[in-house]
MIVEX-796737 format. One record per residue (C-alpha): residue in three letters; x, y, z. Coordinates in steps of 0.2 Angstrom, whole numbers, padded with zeros to 4 digits, always signed. Last residue first. Example, Ala and Ser with C-alpha at 12.3 -4.5 7.8 and 13.67 -1.06 7.14 Angstrom:
2
Ser+0068-0005+0036
Ala+0062-0022+0039
! end
This chain:
875
Lys-0028-0084-0307
Ala-0030-0069-0295
Lys-0015-0059-0293
Glu-0008-0059-0276
Leu-0012-0050-0260
Leu-0005-0053-0243
Leu+0010-0042-0245
Ala-0001-0028-0250
Lys-0009-0027-0233
Val-0027-0023-0236
Tyr-0036-0006-0236
Gly-0055-0002-0237
Thr-0069+0000-0249
Arg-0085-0010-0247
Gly-0096-0014-0262
Asn-0093-0033-0260
Tyr-0074-0030-0259
Glu-0065-0015-0265
Val-0047-0012-0262
Lys-0034+0001-0257
Trp-0017-0006-0255
Trp-0006-0006-0240
Phe+0013-0008-0238
Lys+0021-0002-0254
Gly+0009+0013-0256
Thr-0008+0018-0262
Lys-0010+0004-0274
Glu-0027+0010-0279
Thr-0043+0001-0284
Val-0037-0017-0281
Thr-0052-0028-0284
Leu-0057-0043-0272
Arg-0056-0062-0272
Thr-0055-0071-0255
Gly-0043-0085-0256
Ala-0038-0085-0238
Gly-0052-0078-0228
Leu-0056-0059-0226
Arg-0061-0052-0209
Lys-0072-0037-0211
Leu-0072-0018-0208
Val-0058-0018-0195
Lys-0055-0001-0187
Ser-0037+0006-0188
Ser-0022-0001-0179
Ala-0014-0010-0193
Thr-0013+0005-0204
Ala-0019+0010-0221
Gln-0036+0016-0215
Thr-0054+0008-0214
Arg-0047-0010-0213
Leu-0051-0026-0222
Ser-0043-0039-0211
Thr-0032-0055-0214
Glu-0033-0073-0218
Gln-0020-0079-0230
Thr-0016-0077-0248
Val-0030-0064-0252
Gln-0035-0064-0270
Tyr-0032-0050-0283
Tyr-0043-0044-0298
Glu-0036-0029-0308
Gly-0041-0011-0305
Ala-0024-0005-0302
Thr-0011-0011-0315
Glu-0004+0007-0317
Leu+0002+0007-0299
Ala+0014-0007-0302
Glu+0022+0000-0317
Gly+0024+0017-0309
Thr+0034+0009-0295
Ser+0030+0017-0278
Leu+0037+0032-0270
Leu+0031+0040-0253
Leu+0042+0029-0242
Ala+0058+0036-0251
Lys+0055+0054-0246
Val+0058+0065-0261
Phe+0074+0074-0266
Gly+0078+0086-0280
Thr+0082+0087-0299
Gln+0071+0097-0311
Gly+0070+0091-0329
Asn+0052+0086-0329
Tyr+0054+0078-0312
Asp+0070+0070-0308
Val+0073+0060-0292
Lys+0086+0058-0278
Trp+0080+0047-0264
Trp+0077+0051-0246
Tyr+0074+0039-0231
Lys+0086+0024-0233
Gln+0099+0034-0242
Thr+0104+0041-0259
Lys+0094+0029-0270
Glu+0100+0039-0285
Leu+0091+0045-0301
Val+0073+0039-0297
Arg+0062+0045-0311
Val+0046+0054-0306
Lys+0028+0051-0310
Thr+0014+0062-0301
Gly+0000+0050-0294
Thr-0003+0060-0278
Ser+0003+0078-0280
Leu+0020+0085-0280
Arg+0024+0102-0272
Lys+0039+0110-0280
Leu+0057+0116-0275
Val+0054+0116-0256
Gly+0070+0122-0247
Ser+0078+0111-0234
Lys+0071+0106-0217
Ser+0063+0090-0221
Asn+0080+0082-0226
Pro+0088+0075-0242
Gln+0092+0092-0250
Glu+0084+0104-0262
Arg+0066+0097-0259
Leu+0052+0090-0270
Ser+0037+0091-0258
Thr+0023+0078-0254
Thr+0005+0073-0259
Gln+0003+0055-0257
Ser+0009+0039-0267
Ile+0020+0048-0278
Gln+0024+0037-0294
Phe+0041+0029-0299
Leu+0050+0025-0314
Thr+0068+0019-0311
Glu+0063+0001-0308
Asp+0074-0011-0298
Phe+0065-0008-0281
Ala+0066-0025-0272
Lys+0049-0030-0265
Met+0047-0030-0246
Ser+0041-0045-0237
Arg+0027-0041-0225
Asp+0026-0048-0207
Ala+0009-0050-0199
Ser+0005-0038-0186
Lys+0011-0042-0168
Asp+0021-0025-0165
Glu+0028-0027-0148
Ile+0024-0014-0134
Leu+0033-0018-0118
Pro+0023-0021-0102
Ile+0028-0009-0088
Asp+0035-0017-0072
Ser+0051-0020-0081
Lys+0060-0036-0079
Lys+0075-0043-0070
Gln+0077-0026-0061
Glu+0078-0032-0043
Lys+0086-0048-0046
Glu+0099-0041-0058
Ser+0102-0027-0045
Gly+0106-0040-0032
Thr+0118-0049-0042
Glu+0113-0066-0050
Ala+0120-0082-0043
Ile+0132-0093-0053
Gly+0126-0111-0053
Leu+0125-0113-0072
Ala+0136-0102-0083
Pro+0126-0089-0093
Lys+0125-0093-0111
Lys+0135-0081-0122
Ile+0125-0075-0136
Ser+0133-0078-0153
Val+0124-0070-0168
Ser+0119-0082-0181
Asp+0121-0079-0200
Thr+0129-0095-0204
Ala+0114-0104-0210
Val+0117-0122-0216
Val+0111-0128-0233
Lys+0110-0146-0235
Lys+0091-0146-0233
Leu+0089-0136-0250
Pro+0098-0150-0261
Lys+0110-0140-0272
Ala+0103-0135-0289
Thr+0114-0139-0304
Thr+0121-0124-0313
Lys+0116-0115-0329
Glu+0118-0098-0321
Ser+0100-0093-0327
Ile+0094-0111-0323
Leu+0102-0110-0306
Val+0094-0093-0302
Ala+0077-0099-0308
Lys+0079-0115-0298
Ile+0083-0106-0282
Gln+0068-0094-0285
Thr+0056-0109-0287
Asn+0063-0117-0271
Val+0061-0100-0263
Gln+0043-0099-0268
Asp+0039-0116-0263
Ile+0047-0114-0245
Gly+0037-0098-0243
Arg+0021-0106-0248
Lys+0024-0119-0235
Ala+0027-0106-0222
Met+0010-0097-0226
Lys+0001-0114-0226
Thr+0007-0117-0208
Asp+0002-0099-0203
Pro-0015-0102-0211
His-0018-0118-0201
Glu-0022-0133-0212
Glu-0006-0143-0207
Gly-0008-0141-0188
Pro-0007-0128-0174
Asn+0005-0136-0168
Val+0012-0151-0178
Lys+0013-0142-0195
Trp+0018-0126-0186
Ile+0035-0133-0179
Asp+0041-0141-0195
Tyr+0034-0126-0206
Ala+0044-0113-0195
Lys+0060-0122-0197
Glu+0057-0125-0216
Tyr+0054-0106-0218
Phe+0071-0104-0209
Leu+0080-0115-0221
Gly+0071-0109-0236
Ala+0077-0091-0232
Lys+0095-0097-0231
Glu+0094-0105-0248
Tyr+0085-0090-0255
Glu+0098-0076-0251
Arg+0088-0064-0262
Lys+0089-0051-0249
Ile+0070-0050-0249
Gln+0071-0069-0246
Tyr+0083-0068-0232
Leu+0071-0055-0224
Val+0056-0066-0226
Gly+0065-0081-0219
Ile+0070-0071-0203
Lys+0052-0067-0200
Tyr+0047-0086-0203
Ser+0061-0091-0190
Phe+0054-0079-0177
Ser+0036-0086-0179
Ala+0042-0104-0178
Ile+0053-0100-0162
Asp+0037-0091-0154
Pro+0028-0107-0158
His+0039-0118-0146
Asn+0046-0133-0154
Pro+0064-0132-0148
Ala+0058-0127-0130
Leu+0062-0109-0125
Thr+0076-0100-0116
Leu+0092-0103-0125
Lys+0084-0105-0142
Gln+0075-0089-0139
Ile+0090-0080-0135
Asp+0098-0085-0152
Asn+0082-0080-0161
Gly+0083-0062-0154
Lys+0101-0060-0160
Leu+0096-0067-0177
Leu+0082-0054-0177
Tyr+0095-0041-0174
Glu+0107-0046-0188
Val+0093-0049-0200
Ala+0086-0031-0199
Leu+0104-0025-0200
Asp+0107-0034-0216
Tyr+0089-0028-0222
Gln+0091-0010-0221
Gly+0076-0006-0231
Thr+0068+0007-0219
Glu+0054-0004-0214
Gln+0066-0019-0212
Tyr+0077-0009-0201
Ile+0063-0004-0190
Lys+0056-0022-0189
Gly+0073-0029-0184
Leu+0074-0016-0170
Asn+0057-0021-0164
Lys+0063-0040-0164
Tyr+0079-0035-0155
Ile+0069-0026-0141
Thr+0056-0040-0140
Ile+0070-0053-0138
Leu+0079-0043-0125
Thr+0064-0045-0113
Pro+0068-0064-0114
His+0084-0062-0104
Ala+0099-0070-0112
Pro+0112-0056-0109
Asn+0105-0055-0090
Leu+0097-0038-0088
Val+0102-0021-0081
Lys+0115-0016-0093
Glu+0108-0023-0109
Phe+0091-0017-0104
Ile+0097+0001-0103
Arg+0106+0002-0119
Leu+0092-0007-0128
Ala+0079+0005-0123
Gln+0090+0020-0129
Phe+0092+0010-0145
Gln+0073+0009-0147
Ser+0071+0028-0144
Glu+0084+0033-0157
Leu+0077+0020-0170
Ala+0059+0026-0168
Gln+0065+0044-0169
Asp+0074+0041-0186
Tyr+0060+0030-0192
Gln+0045+0042-0190
Asn+0033+0030-0200
Gln+0019+0034-0188
Ile+0018+0016-0183
Leu+0037+0017-0180
Tyr+0036+0032-0169
Ile+0023+0024-0158
Ser+0034+0008-0156
Ala+0049+0019-0152
Ile+0039+0027-0138
Asn+0035+0010-0131
Asn+0053+0005-0131
His+0059+0021-0123
Met+0045+0018-0109
Ala+0051+0000-0106
Gly+0069+0006-0104
Ile+0063+0018-0091
Asn+0054+0004-0082
Ala+0070-0006-0082
His+0079+0007-0072
Gln+0096+0014-0079
Pro+0094+0032-0075
Gly+0088+0028-0057
Leu+0070+0031-0053
Thr+0059+0046-0048
Lys+0064+0059-0060
Lys+0067+0048-0075
Phe+0051+0039-0071
Ile+0041+0055-0071
Asp+0048+0060-0088
Leu+0045+0043-0096
Ala+0027+0043-0090
Lys+0024+0060-0098
Leu+0032+0055-0114
Gln+0020+0040-0115
Asn+0006+0052-0112
Glu+0011+0063-0126
Leu+0015+0049-0138
Ala-0002+0041-0136
Gln-0011+0058-0138
Asp-0002+0061-0154
Tyr-0005+0043-0160
Gln-0024+0042-0159
Ala-0025+0026-0168
Gln-0038+0019-0156
Ala-0027+0005-0149
Leu-0013+0019-0147
Tyr-0024+0030-0137
Leu-0028+0015-0125
Gln-0009+0011-0124
Ala-0005+0029-0120
Leu-0018+0029-0107
Thr-0010+0015-0098
Asn+0007+0023-0099
Tyr+0000+0039-0091
Ser-0008+0029-0077
Val+0008+0020-0073
Ala+0017+0037-0073
Leu+0004+0044-0062
Ser+0007+0030-0049
Pro+0025+0034-0050
His+0022+0051-0041
Asn+0030+0065-0050
Ala+0016+0078-0049
Asn+0013+0074-0031
Leu-0003+0065-0028
Ala-0021+0070-0024
Gln-0026+0081-0038
Glu-0017+0071-0052
Arg-0023+0055-0044
Ile-0041+0060-0045
Ser-0040+0065-0063
Leu-0030+0050-0068
Ala-0044+0038-0061
Lys-0057+0048-0071
Leu-0046+0047-0087
His-0044+0028-0084
His-0063+0027-0083
Ser-0066+0036-0100
Leu-0052+0027-0109
Ser-0059+0010-0104
Glu-0076+0016-0110
Asn-0069+0021-0127
Phe-0058+0005-0128
Gln-0071-0008-0126
His-0060-0022-0131
Leu-0066-0033-0117
Ser-0049-0033-0108
Gln-0049-0014-0110
Tyr-0066-0013-0102
Asp-0060-0023-0087
Asn-0044-0012-0086
Gly-0055+0003-0085
Ala-0066-0004-0072
Asn-0050-0008-0061
Glu-0044+0010-0064
Tyr-0060+0017-0059
Leu-0060+0007-0043
Gly-0042+0012-0040
Ala-0047+0030-0042
Leu-0060+0028-0029
Tyr-0048+0021-0016
Leu-0037+0036-0020
His-0051+0048-0017
Gly-0056+0040+0000
Thr-0075+0041+0001
Gly-0081+0055+0012
Pro-0095+0060+0002
Lys-0103+0046-0009
Asn-0105+0051-0027
Glu-0093+0039-0034
Leu-0096+0026-0020
Ile-0112+0017-0024
Asn-0112+0017-0043
Leu-0093+0013-0042
Ala-0097-0003-0032
Lys-0110-0008-0045
Leu-0098-0004-0059
Gln-0085-0016-0052
Tyr-0098-0030-0050
Glu-0102-0030-0068
Leu-0084-0027-0074
Ala-0078-0042-0065
Met-0093-0052-0072
Lys-0087-0047-0090
Tyr-0069-0049-0086
Gln-0070-0067-0081
Gly-0051-0070-0082
Ser-0051-0079-0065
Lys-0041-0065-0057
Arg-0054-0053-0064
His-0068-0064-0057
Tyr-0061-0063-0039
Gly-0057-0044-0040
Ser-0075-0041-0045
Leu-0081-0051-0030
Ser-0071-0041-0018
Asn-0077-0024-0026
Tyr-0095-0030-0025
Thr-0092-0033-0006
Glu-0084-0016-0004
Ala-0099-0008-0012
Leu-0111-0017+0000
Leu-0101-0010+0015
Pro-0102+0008+0007
Asp-0121+0007+0009
Asp-0130+0014-0006
Pro-0143+0000-0009
Thr-0148+0000+0010
Leu-0141-0015+0019
Thr-0150-0031+0025
Arg-0155-0041+0010
Glu-0140-0036-0001
Arg-0129-0038+0014
Ile-0134-0056+0018
Thr-0133-0062+0000
Leu-0116-0053-0003
Ala-0108-0062+0012
Lys-0114-0079+0006
Gln-0107-0074-0012
Gln-0090-0070-0005
Tyr-0091-0086+0005
Glu-0093-0097-0011
Leu-0080-0086-0020
Ser-0067-0090-0007
Thr-0071-0109-0008
Gly-0068-0108-0027
Pro-0052-0098-0025
Gln-0043-0110-0014
Gly-0025-0105-0014
Leu-0023-0102+0004
Ala-0024-0083+0002
Gln-0041-0085-0007
Tyr-0047-0095+0007
Thr-0042-0082+0020
Thr-0050-0068+0010
Ala-0066-0078+0008
Leu-0066-0082+0027
Asp-0064-0063+0031
Thr-0079-0059+0020
Tyr-0089-0073+0028
Leu-0085-0066+0045
Ala-0091-0049+0040
Ala-0108-0056+0033
Leu-0110-0066+0050
Ser-0106-0050+0060
Ala-0120-0041+0050
Asp-0133-0054+0055
Asp-0145-0058+0041
Ser-0146-0077+0044
Pro-0149-0074+0063
Ser-0135-0077+0075
Lys-0133-0091+0087
Lys-0130-0107+0077
Glu-0122-0099+0062
Leu-0112-0087+0073
Ile-0105-0101+0084
Thr-0099-0112+0070
Gln-0092-0098+0060
Ala-0082-0091+0075
Leu-0074-0108+0076
Leu-0071-0108+0057
Ser-0063-0091+0059
Tyr-0051-0096+0073
Leu-0045-0111+0062
Leu-0043-0101+0047
Ala-0032-0088+0055
Ile-0020-0102+0060
Asp-0019-0108+0042
Tyr-0018-0090+0036
Lys-0002-0085+0046
Gly+0003-0070+0035
Ser+0004-0058+0050
His-0011-0048+0044
Arg-0020-0064+0043
Tyr-0015-0070+0060
Ile-0021-0053+0067
Glu-0038-0055+0058
Ala-0040-0073+0065
Met-0038-0066+0083
Ser-0052-0054+0080
Asn-0063-0067+0073
Cys-0060-0078+0088
Ser-0065-0063+0099
Asn-0081-0060+0089
Ala-0086-0078+0090
Ile-0083-0078+0109
Asp-0094-0062+0109
Pro-0108-0072+0100
His-0110-0084+0115
Met-0108-0102+0110
Pro-0095-0106+0124
Asp-0107-0097+0136
Gln-0098-0083+0145
Met-0087-0081+0160
Lys-0072-0093+0158
Lys-0071-0093+0139
Arg-0074-0074+0139
Ile-0059-0071+0151
Thr-0047-0081+0140
Phe-0053-0073+0124
Ala-0049-0056+0131
Lys-0032-0061+0136
Gln-0029-0069+0119
Arg-0034-0052+0111
Tyr-0022-0043+0122
Asp-0007-0054+0117
Leu-0012-0053+0099
Ser-0011-0034+0099
Pro+0005-0034+0108
Pro+0013-0045+0095
Tyr+0004-0037+0080
Arg+0011-0019+0081
Gly+0005-0012+0064
Leu-0001+0004+0073
Asn-0019-0001+0068
Glu-0016-0018+0077
Tyr-0010-0009+0092
Phe-0027+0001+0093
Tyr-0037-0014+0090
Ala-0028-0024+0104
Thr-0032-0009+0116
Glu-0051-0011+0111
Glu-0050-0030+0114
Tyr-0042-0028+0131
Val-0055-0015+0136
Asp-0069-0027+0131
Ala-0061-0041+0141
Leu-0059-0029+0156
Glu-0078-0025+0155
Leu-0081-0043+0154
Thr-0073-0045+0171
Glu-0057-0054+0175
Asn-0050-0044+0190
Arg-0062-0032+0199
Trp-0054-0016+0207
Lys-0036-0019+0205
Gln-0037-0027+0188
Leu-0049-0013+0182
Leu-0036+0000+0188
Ile-0022-0008+0179
Ile-0033-0009+0163
Cys-0037+0009+0163
Lys-0018+0013+0163
Glu-0017+0002+0147
Asn-0032+0010+0140
Ala-0024+0027+0141
Gln-0008+0021+0133
Ala-0018+0013+0118
Ala-0027+0029+0115
Ser-0010+0038+0115
His-0003+0026+0102
Tyr-0019+0027+0091
Glu-0020+0045+0089
Leu-0033+0046+0075
Leu-0041+0061+0083
Leu-0057+0051+0086
Phe-0046+0037+0093
His-0038+0050+0105
Ile-0055+0054+0112
Lys-0060+0036+0114
Ala-0044+0033+0124
Lys-0048+0048+0135
Leu-0066+0041+0139
Lys-0058+0025+0144
Leu-0046+0034+0155
Cys-0060+0044+0163
Asp-0071+0028+0166
Ala-0056+0020+0175
Ala-0054+0035+0186
Gln-0072+0035+0191
Arg-0072+0016+0195
Leu-0056+0018+0206
Glu-0064+0033+0215
Lys-0080+0023+0218
Val-0071+0007+0223
Thr-0063+0018+0237
Arg-0045+0023+0237
Gly-0033+0011+0247
Asp-0017+0020+0242
Ser-0011+0007+0229
Ala-0024+0012+0216
Ala-0022+0030+0221
Ala-0005+0031+0212
Ile-0014+0026+0196
Thr-0028+0038+0201
Glu-0017+0053+0202
Tyr-0008+0049+0186
Glu-0024+0047+0176
Phe-0032+0063+0182
Met-0018+0075+0177
Thr-0031+0088+0179
Asp-0025+0098+0164
Asn-0024+0082+0153
Leu-0043+0078+0155
Leu-0048+0096+0152
Val-0037+0098+0137
Leu-0044+0082+0129
Ala-0062+0089+0131
Asp-0057+0106+0124
His-0049+0097+0109
Ile-0065+0087+0106
Lys-0077+0102+0106
Gly-0091+0094+0097
Asp-0104+0098+0110
Arg-0105+0080+0116
Leu-0086+0080+0118
His-0086+0096+0128
Glu-0101+0089+0139
Tyr-0092+0073+0141
Thr-0076+0081+0147
Gly-0085+0092+0160
Ile-0095+0077+0166
Tyr-0079+0066+0168
Thr-0070+0080+0177
Asp-0084+0084+0189
Asn-0087+0066+0195
Ala-0099+0054+0187
Ala-0113+0045+0197
Asp-0128+0052+0187
Leu-0118+0054+0171
Asn-0123+0038+0163
Ile-0114+0033+0146
Tyr-0124+0024+0133
Ala-0121+0035+0119
Leu-0102+0035+0121
Glu-0102+0016+0122
Arg-0112+0015+0106
Val-0101+0028+0097
Ile-0086+0017+0100
Ala-0094+0002+0092
Pro-0101+0012+0077
Leu-0083+0020+0074
Lys-0073+0004+0071
Glu-0077+0004+0052
Glu-0074+0023+0051
Ala-0057+0020+0059
Lys-0052+0007+0046
Lys-0056+0019+0032
Leu-0046+0033+0040
Gln-0031+0022+0042
Lys-0031+0017+0024
Glu-0032+0035+0018
Leu-0018+0040+0030
Ala-0007+0026+0023
Leu-0010+0032+0006
Thr-0006+0050+0010
Ala+0010+0045+0018
Glu+0015+0035+0003
Glu+0012+0050-0008
Thr+0021+0062+0003
Ser+0036+0051+0003
Asn+0047+0039+0013
Val+0035+0030+0024
Lys+0043+0014+0031
Leu+0029+0009+0042
Asn+0026+0006+0061
Leu+0011+0016+0061
Glu+0016+0028+0074
Lys+0034+0028+0071
Asn+0034+0030+0053
Leu+0019+0041+0054
Glu+0028+0053+0066
Ala+0043+0054+0054
Ile+0031+0059+0041
Leu+0023+0072+0052
Leu+0039+0079+0057
Asp+0045+0081+0039
Lys+0028+0090+0035
Glu+0031+0102+0049
His+0049+0105+0044
Gly+0045+0111+0027
Glu+0035+0108+0011
Lys+0016+0108+0011
Gln+0004+0096+0004
Leu+0008+0084+0019
Ile+0002+0097+0032
Ser-0015+0098+0023
Leu-0017+0079+0023
Arg-0014+0079+0042
Arg-0028+0091+0045
Asn-0039+0082+0033
His-0038+0066+0043
Ser-0041+0074+0060
Thr-0056+0083+0052
Gln-0062+0067+0044
Leu-0061+0058+0060
Ala-0070+0072+0070
Asn-0084+0074+0057
Lys-0087+0055+0057
Gly-0088+0055+0076
Phe-0100+0070+0077
Phe-0112+0062+0065
Ile-0110+0046+0074
Phe-0112+0054+0091
Ala-0128+0063+0086
Ala-0135+0046+0079
Gln-0130+0037+0095
Ser-0139+0049+0106
Gln-0155+0049+0095
Ser-0155+0030+0096
Leu-0152+0030+0115
Lys-0167+0042+0117
Glu-0178+0032+0106
Pro-0173+0015+0114
Thr-0179+0023+0131
Asp-0167+0023+0145
Met-0162+0011+0159
Phe-0149+0012+0173
Ile-0144-0002+0186
Leu-0136+0001+0203
Leu-0131-0014+0213
Pro-0133-0010+0231
His-0116-0007+0240
Glu-0104-0020+0248
Gln-0109-0033+0236
Val-0114-0052+0238
Ile-0121-0059+0222
Val-0107-0053+0210
Thr-0116-0049+0194
Gln-0108-0055+0178
Pro-0119-0053+0163
Leu-0128-0038+0171
Asp-0115-0026+0176
Tyr-0106-0024+0159
Met-0121-0017+0149
Asn-0124-0002+0159
Thr-0138+0004+0147
Val-0153-0007+0151
Lys-0167-0004+0139
Leu-0184+0004+0142
Gly-0201+0004+0134
Lys-0208-0011+0144
Lys-0197-0015+0158
Lys-0185-0030+0160
Val-0170-0033+0170
Ser-0160-0049+0169
Leu-0145-0053+0180
Glu-0132-0066+0176
Thr-0124-0073+0191
Ala-0108-0072+0201
Ala-0102-0082+0217
Asn-0091-0076+0230
Asn-0104-0077+0244
Asn-0108-0095+0238
Gly-0126-0100+0237
Gly-0137-0112+0246
Ser-0152-0101+0243
Phe-0151-0084+0234
Ile-0164-0071+0239
Leu-0166-0056+0227
Thr-0170-0039+0233
Phe-0177-0024+0223
Gln-0178-0005+0224
Gly-0184+0006+0210
Lys-0190+0019+0222
Arg-0208+0014+0218
Asn-0204-0004+0221
Thr-0195-0016+0209
Lys-0203-0032+0204
Val-0196-0049+0208
Ser-0192-0064+0197
Ala-0189-0081+0206
Thr-0171-0085+0209
Gln-0156-0096+0203
Ala-0158-0092+0184
Thr-0159-0073+0188
Arg-0173-0061+0189
Val-0178-0043+0189
Glu-0195-0036+0182
Ala-0197-0018+0182
Arg-0212-0012+0193
Lys-0205+0005+0197
Val-0190+0013+0188
Tyr-0183+0028+0198
Gln-0181+0046+0192
Thr-0167+0054+0201
Lys-0169+0073+0204
Gly-0157+0087+0198
Thr-0166+0087+0182
Glu-0153+0082+0168
Tyr-0139+0074+0179
His-0152+0066+0191
Ser-0161+0058+0176
Asn-0145+0053+0167
Arg-0150+0035+0165
Val-0167+0031+0173
Ser-0166+0021+0189
Val-0165+0003+0195
Gln-0160-0001+0213
Gly-0151-0016+0220
His-0150-0028+0234
Leu-0144-0046+0233
Thr-0148-0058+0247
Val-0139-0074+0252
Gln-0147-0088+0262
Gln-0135-0102+0267
Ala-0132-0095+0284
Glu-0150-0094+0287
Cys-0152-0112+0282
Phe-0139-0117+0295
Leu-0147-0107+0308
Ser-0163-0115+0306
Phe-0156-0132+0305
Cys-0146-0129+0321
Leu-0162-0122+0329
Cys-0172-0137+0324
Cys-0158-0149+0331
Ala-0158-0140+0347
Leu-0177-0141+0348
Leu-0175-0160+0345
Thr-0162-0162+0359
Gln-0173-0152+0371
Lys-0188-0162+0367
Leu-0178-0179+0370
Asn-0171-0172+0386
Glu-0189-0169+0392
Met-0194-0186+0387
! end
């Protein structure tokens, strides 16, 4: 029996010892953040509730101490600790999610009131924004100067941002983009700075933080650099220094990285963090703090345009989070989204989509429906789907992001403006200009009076709105917004920046649409001047400028200048383009129009035939453009009285148009009238010559200019590829063609007040001023612009364009009808305001035949101008 008792006692002792061996205790202490630093005495938090999933909750004592007992645990195990106290919030965020149960020293936890933390964050946000803007402005001021310092900065940007920055303007745009991204990252940086606890910090750290808090950012950095602290601690990492020393060293390096961030010095920030990573790996490998430093370092490299190291750090952070956090934790989602962003930057949108969808799965389950990170994720998904060619899905996610932001953000939040801008871009690409404009104006309403908004970014928004107004034919509003964009760019960019040339060209088109020809020409010449200074002499954009200038001169009836500019365009395009390039069609068409307007019909036909030959090489045989060109050529042959050739081209136009757009379309009827007219004229000629008419369809046109077709399989040269077309759209007069009546009469009338001059030019002496309606007799059609006339026995020269036949003018007041649909306009120009659209057959009264192109008419009490070509006497 005694032996049995001893055996049982031994078993009980063994069981007791076994239980004791399996029980693990965790000691800790909770205090108020910065209490010792601020007062010299630590303020402890009593009756705070501390618990884990494996233990019952305990309360801290009056000295903030607590003990947790773990049964059956592993000495190397980690747990997630929870500390709660009404009115206080834990600030050392890294220590609770992964608390090692067995620690050499008690676990120190710091808490503070939400109010103090909020005040600290607000102060650092204000300071941080000022620091970023100051750093940005310092660089901008250097860029505005010429000299060695500017060259060094541009070289530094090339290296730092991994870009090819070659000019002040490119550097300015790069810095604007850099500042915008830094402002997005600032809240996360500020949160860490605001939560810092100085109670256990060393003198270097405290001094640096105090400088930083007081806004002395450069003093803070100097203090860190003077101590050479990072180099000493890196060496100490292998010298067996204490955990406390390693901890303080890591904190100093993290702080240094944030200072470099505020100075926009990403390379130095990344280097500081990489040294910190070495220390954190020595101290405690694979912690959530290490994952956060990985993420921050990845961000720095991403802003340097160095995506491989950035992706490497992102993946390391992701690996740690997967091991240590719940698979559905929001931090996992953020890590996925960060990797997706890098893949988007690298153009790998399919991989980016996979990570973003994983992030979406987590955030939609874990985050509230108004979570800001969810809105940001939806925006990223919209970008990805747009790049993958799925605009409908992209719009769906843009709308989701907007719904969250409109519900959660203040109406003047810049983030809301960016969402409006993204939606505007989508609708613009879809041709929904009204919706695009609506969202663009909302974005502008937020940003145009917002301090700190990037000027060039704002200029882009004004330009977008201007383009939308232009697409909606609201030219005054369009002009207003483009002028605002130009004003910003003129202040921010070099006077010869190509962006200014594009703005001037756009303004020229708007002024032209409103018949403000002097302003149009002024802006077009400014654009040409910039392109001449910044591009090679044979660049296609310079050719486009000459073409557009020619078009303005043509509208103003300044034919000499129009012809000169048009040939300058032609010389450039014939050198830089393939001989059969479609751009040449526009050039040849415009030349044909100039020669037609000046009565040089042979040359007009020659250039239109050149354009027609290119069309036959590049377009389908039944393309509507071929019909249009054929009709124009037919008109010229009819004016030249080469009726058989005219009929051939009219028939070509008719054969195409009767299929598309159809027999009843005004264009088709116009071609049919042309055929009937030339057949009648052919018969009249044959009758007068007493000959037999030849069948019209047997006539073969010989007036064709040969364009050599490029041999198939021959590669274009590099310059041809680069300059295949102009970046600037060419102006092409799309007004209806007008056939010009041959002037056989000798008695003419002055269509507007002009001068009778000694010689056929505007610089010669004036013999007499001739008022509108004055009759003169044409003695000699000296040249295309000036004719020799007799007025009451006095001989001199008058501009040919200002002469109209007296017989025709005397018939004013007769009824006429419109031969095809056209417009009644306020002035005798195709760009003036439309009073009313007139259908084919509309009857009206010609009150004054003001010139050979436009006649003044009256219709239902309205007075205006109609193209003379489209009027015929009423039957």
